[in-house]
N, C-alpha and C positions, 0 to 999 in steps of 0.2 A: 605630583599629578602627572607632569609629563614625562615621567619615567613610568608609571603606572598604565597611560595611554600606549606608549610607548609597547609596552611590555603585551598590554592586549590586543595590539596591532599584529607584532613580527614575531609572538613565538614559534610559530612553524612554518613561517614563510620563507625561510630557505630551503627545507624540504620541498615546497610547493614549486619554489623558482626552479629546481633541477627538473623534478617531475614534469614541469610543463615545458622547459626545454626541450626535453628528448622526443616530444612528437616532430617539433620543426625540425630535428636533428634525424628523424628516421624518414620524415619526407625526403631530405634531401638525399637520404642514402637510395630510398626506392627511384627519386628521380633518375638519381646515377645508375643504378639497376637498370632503368628503363630506357636511358640513354643508349648504355652498353648493349641491350636488348635488341634495339632498334637497328642499330648500326649492325649487329650478328645479322639481322635479319635480313638487310639490305644487300651484303656482302652474300649471302647465299642466292638472294634472286637474280644479282645479275653476274655471279660467275656461269663460266659456260657448261652445259653439259658433254662432255667429250665424247662420251661412250655413244649420244643421242646423234652426234654431229657425224661421227664415223659410221652409224646406219645409214644414213641419209645418203652421205658421199658414198657407200658402197652401193646402195639400191641405185641410184644417180649412174654410176658405171655398170652396171649390170643391164640397165635400161638402155643405154648408149652401143653397148655390144649387141644388145637383141636388134636395135635398131640396125647397126652396120649390118648385120647377116640378113635382114629383111627381105632385100630384093635380089639373092643371090642365090634363089633356087635352090637351097642347102648347101651351095657352094658349086653346082655346077656354072653359074652364069658370072661367078665373081670375076672382074678383073684386078690385074696386078696391082694397082690403086687401092680397092676394095680390101683384098688380103692384107695390103698394108696395113689399111685402118682397123680392120678386124684384129690382126695379130697385136697391134700394140692395145687394143681394148680389152683385149682378152688380156694381158700381161698387166693391164691395169688393176682387174677382178683378181686374178690370181693371187696378189701379192697381201689379200687379207688374211688370208688363213693357210698359206704356205707354209708348209713344215708342220701342221699340225696333225695328230694323228686322225685315221680314219672314224668315221661314227658309222658302224655297221649297221646301225638302227636305222639309220638317217639314209646311206646309202642304198638300203633295201627297199624295192617296189619298179616301177617301169617310169623310163625316162624318153621323151620324145627327141629325135633330132633334127636340130634347129639348122645348123650349118656344118661341115666338115671338107677337110683338104685332104683325107683321105685317098689315095690313088684308086684301092679297090671298090670301095663305095663311088665316086666320082664316076667312074666306069659304068656302073651300073645305071647311074643316075643318066650318062650318056647315050647309052643303050636304049633306055625305055625315051629319050628326046628324039632319037635316029630312027628308031624302029617302029612303024605304025602298028604291028601288032603285039607290041609289047607295052605294058605301063607298070610305073613302081608307085607305091602310094604312100603311108607313113612307114617309118623306118624308125623303131625303140631297139633300145637297151634294157634287159629285165635282170634285176639285180635279187638274186635269192640267197639272203645272207643276216638275217635279222638276228636269230639265236647264234650265229656263229662269230667267234673269236678272231681266226685267224685265217678265213677266207669262206666260198662258198661256190655257187653256181651262179654263169651269166649267161644270159641268152640274147643274140642278137636276131631280131624278127623285123621281116620285111615283108609289108604286104604288097601282093603284085597282081596281075591281071592280065588277060588275052583277052581284047576288045571282040564283043559279040560270042565268046565262048563262054568265058566266065565274067562275073558279075563286075561292075567299075571299080577300080583302085583295091578293092578286096577280093579279088575272085580267090585268091589262094595266097595262102601262109608258107614262107620259107624262116626256119628255124635253125641256126648255127648255136650248138650248146659247147659250153665250155664250162671248165672247172679252173677255180682261181685262187692262188694263195696269195696273201699278202708276205712280200719279201722285205720289206723296208717300211717305213712312215706312210710314203704315198706311193711306192710301186707294185701293183699284183703281176703275178706270173699268171699267163694263161696258156691254159692245155684244153686243144678243142678235143671234143668228143664223139659229136657225129651231126649230121645235117638231115634235117628233115623238113618234108612237104606234106601240109596238111591242111586241114579248114578248106577244102574244093567247094566254092559256089559257083556254079554252072548259072548260064545267064538264061533268061526266062525263053531267049530265040534256040538256045540247045536243048533245054526242056521240051520244047514243043517240035523238035526233030526226033528227038528219042522217044516223047510220048504223047502225041497230039491230045489236047485238051478235049477234042470233039469226038475224039475217036475211044472205043474204050482201051483202056491201059491193059496190054498184058502182063503175065506174070514176068516175062525177061526184060520189058522196059523199064517196071518198077526197081527190079532186081539192079540194074544199070543204073537206074538214078540213086538208088540208096549205096551203089558201091562207091560212086563218083563222090558223094556227099560225106562219106566217113573215110574216104580214101586218106591213106597216112605211109608213104615213104620214109624209110629210115635208114641212112648209110653211115658206117662209123668213119672218122677220119682216122688213118694210119700213115706211119710213113713207107712209102712204096718200099716193098722188098724186105724191110725189118720185122714190121708187124707191130710195133710200137705206135703209141698215141704221136700224133703230132704235135709240133709245140707252136703256141699260137704268139711267144715271145713276151715282151713287159710292156703294161701299159700302166702311164702315169698319171693319177688323178690329181689333177692341179688345184681343184677346186669344187669343194662341195657344200651345200648347204639344204635347206628346206624346198628349195625349188628351180636350183640350178646345179649341173654338174658340168666340169669342165675336164677333157683327158688328152692328153697328147699318148700316140703311140712311139714307143721308144724307137729312135733308130731311124727317124725322119719318115715315121708312117703317117704323118698327118695330125691335125687337130680335129676336136669334136665340141662341141655345144651343145648339150641337153636341157630341157627344162622338164619339169616334173610332169607327169601323165597319169591318167587313170588307171588303176591296178590292169594288168592282162592277163587275162585268163588263157592259158593255152592247154 
C-alpha cells in the first residue's frame, strides 16, 4: 500500500521538479543580463563626449579671438599688448585644423575683415583716420572657387567714400582682383589681374548741384548723373616695363570653417581675421 501510494504520488515528479527549476534558473540568468546591461548603460552615460568637448573649446577660442580684436578698429588702434594677445588667440584657433586640405566649397563666398596687421591695409585705415575728405567702410575678401579643385578668383573689396560728394561709407567700391592657385595644402599663390573702381553713389548734395530738384533737369544734367552712377574704371596690373602680370605672392590660409577664415601673408605681410558675410554682388 505504501509502495502503491508512493507510486501514485511520484511517478513523473522527477521531470516536474526539473521543469519547475528552469524558470528559477532562467530568472537568475535574466537578472544577470539585466545587471550587466544596466552597468553598460551607466558606463555609456558617464563616458565623456570628446568630440563635443572639442567643439565647445573651439567655439570658445574663436569667441575669445573676436573679443580680442573687437576694440582695435580692424587693427588700426591695436597696441603692442593687444597684438600679442591677438596673436596668442589666433594661434590657439589655428591649431584645430592645421594641415587639413582646403575645402573649396567652404572657402567660396564673401568674408568680412575684422582685424589685420598687414601694412598695406593698415595704411589705408590710417589715411581714412587722418584725412577728413576720405572714409573707408567695410573691407571684404570674396572667393569664387566653389566648382574648382586647384584654384579660383579672389577679389579684395573696399567700400570707400568722400564726404559730401559720395554717400557715407559706401560711396564707391574699389575691387582688386587676382587669380589664385593652391600650391600646397594650405598655401595659395596670388597673381593680381586688375583694379576696378565701380558702384559710384553720389551724395544728395552733389546731385542737387548737378541737377537741382526744383528746376527742370536738362538732358545734359541727367546724362552726367547716369554717367556717374554707371562709372567703372578698370586698370590692369602689370610689372612695369615687362608687360607681365604682377605677382601677388603667397597667402597662407591657416584656419577655415563655416564662419571664420584666418590668413597670413607669407613673408611677414601680416595676419587677417575674417568672418562670413552675406553674399556680395559685384
